[in-house]
C-alpha positions in Angstrom: 2.9 1.6 22.9 4.9 2.9 21.8 8.7 1.9 21.0 11.6 4.1 19.4 14.0 2.9 18.5 17.3 4.6 16.9 20.3 2.7 15.4 22.9 4.0 13.1 21.0 6.4 11.7 17.2 4.9 11.4 15.0 4.2 13.8 13.4 1.5 14.2 9.3 2.0 15.8 7.5 -0.7 16.6 4.2 0.2 17.6 0.5 -1.6 18.9 -2.2 0.8 16.2 -3.5 -2.4 14.1 -7.3 -0.6 12.9 -7.0 1.9 9.5 -7.9 4.6 11.5 -4.7 4.1 14.4 -2.5 3.0 11.5 -3.0 6.5 8.8 -2.7 8.5 11.6 0.2 7.0 13.2 2.2 6.5 10.0 1.2 10.5 8.7 2.5 11.6 12.1 5.5 9.2 11.7 5.9 10.6 8.5 5.7 13.9 9.7 8.7 13.3 11.6 11.2 12.5 9.7 9.9 14.0 7.3 13.9 13.4 5.8 13.4 9.4 6.2 12.3 6.4 4.5 9.2 4.7 6.2 8.8 2.0 5.6 5.8 -0.1 7.6 6.1 -4.2 8.8 2.0 -4.7 9.3 0.5 -7.9 10.7 -3.3 -8.6 11.3 -4.3 -9.9 13.8 -7.8 -10.8 14.2 -10.2 -13.5 11.0 -13.3 -10.3 11.6 -11.5 -7.8 12.0 -9.3 -8.6 9.0 -11.9 -9.1 6.4 -13.9 -6.5 7.6 -11.4 -3.6 7.2 -9.1 -4.6 4.8 -10.1 -2.4 2.3 -9.6 0.6 4.9 -6.1 -1.1 6.3 -5.0 -0.6 2.5 -5.3 2.7 2.2 -4.2 3.9 5.4 -1.2 2.5 4.2 -1.0 5.9 1.7 2.1 8.3 3.1 4.5 5.4 2.9 7.4 3.1 0.3 6.4 0.5 1.3 4.2 -2.4 3.1 6.1 -5.5 4.3 3.2 -7.7 5.1 3.4 -10.4 7.5 2.3 -14.7 8.3 -0.6 -13.2 10.2 -0.5 -16.3 13.9 -4.4 -16.9 13.1 -4.5 -19.0 9.6 -7.8 -17.5 9.2 -6.1 -14.4 7.6 -5.3 -13.7 3.5 -3.0 -11.2 3.9 -2.7 -11.9 -0.2 -6.0 -9.8 -0.2 -4.2 -6.7 0.8 -1.7 -7.3 -1.7 -4.3 -7.8 -4.7 -4.6 -4.4 -3.1 -1.9 -2.7 -4.0 0.6 -5.4 -5.8 3.2 -2.3 -6.0 2.8 -1.4 -2.7 3.0 -3.9 -0.7 4.9 -7.0 0.2 5.0 -10.9 1.9 7.5 -11.0 4.2 10.4 -12.8 2.7 14.3 -12.7 2.7 14.7 -10.9 -0.9 12.2 -8.0 0.7 14.1 -8.6 3.7 17.7 -7.5 1.9 16.2 -5.2 -0.2 15.2 -2.6 3.0 18.3 -3.4 4.9 20.4 -1.5 2.3 18.1 1.7 2.3 19.5 4.3 3.3 17.8 6.7 5.8 14.9 5.1 7.3 12.3 4.6 9.4 10.9 0.9 9.9 7.5 1.3 11.6 5.9 -2.3 12.4 2.6 -1.8 13.6 -0.1 -4.5 15.3 -1.2 -6.1 18.7 1.0 -8.3 18.0 4.6 -8.9 19.6 6.5 -8.1 16.6 10.1 -8.4 17.4 11.6 -10.2 14.1 10.8 -7.4 12.0 13.9 -5.2 14.7 16.1 -7.9 14.3 16.1 -9.1 10.7 16.8 -5.5 9.8 18.7 -4.4 12.8 20.8 -7.3 13.8 20.9 -9.9 10.9 
């Protein structure tokens, strides 16, 4: 899955990437395509076992972005705070305060990365 929407000069991309290698490759490709834009990622972990095995690699796979918003997982067994602790300046929990900051950014690419549906990201940044 790779969906790209351009709205009012900003770009929204929804991608299936959820493994560290996929995430890193996808973000580097997007960063290369949109060099003049601020790259902001939203990430929703899916499987507890995958997350616990790869969370440190996941954390470093986002090095090419300005900000990562970590969405609450549908699984209660995933502690997203592990990512935030890896790099508290880069990773943030999903909340209204961070959404409002992102809305103010001009020339942005917002990328949602997950095997799960992330339509709420597009709506919270570009519609509401």
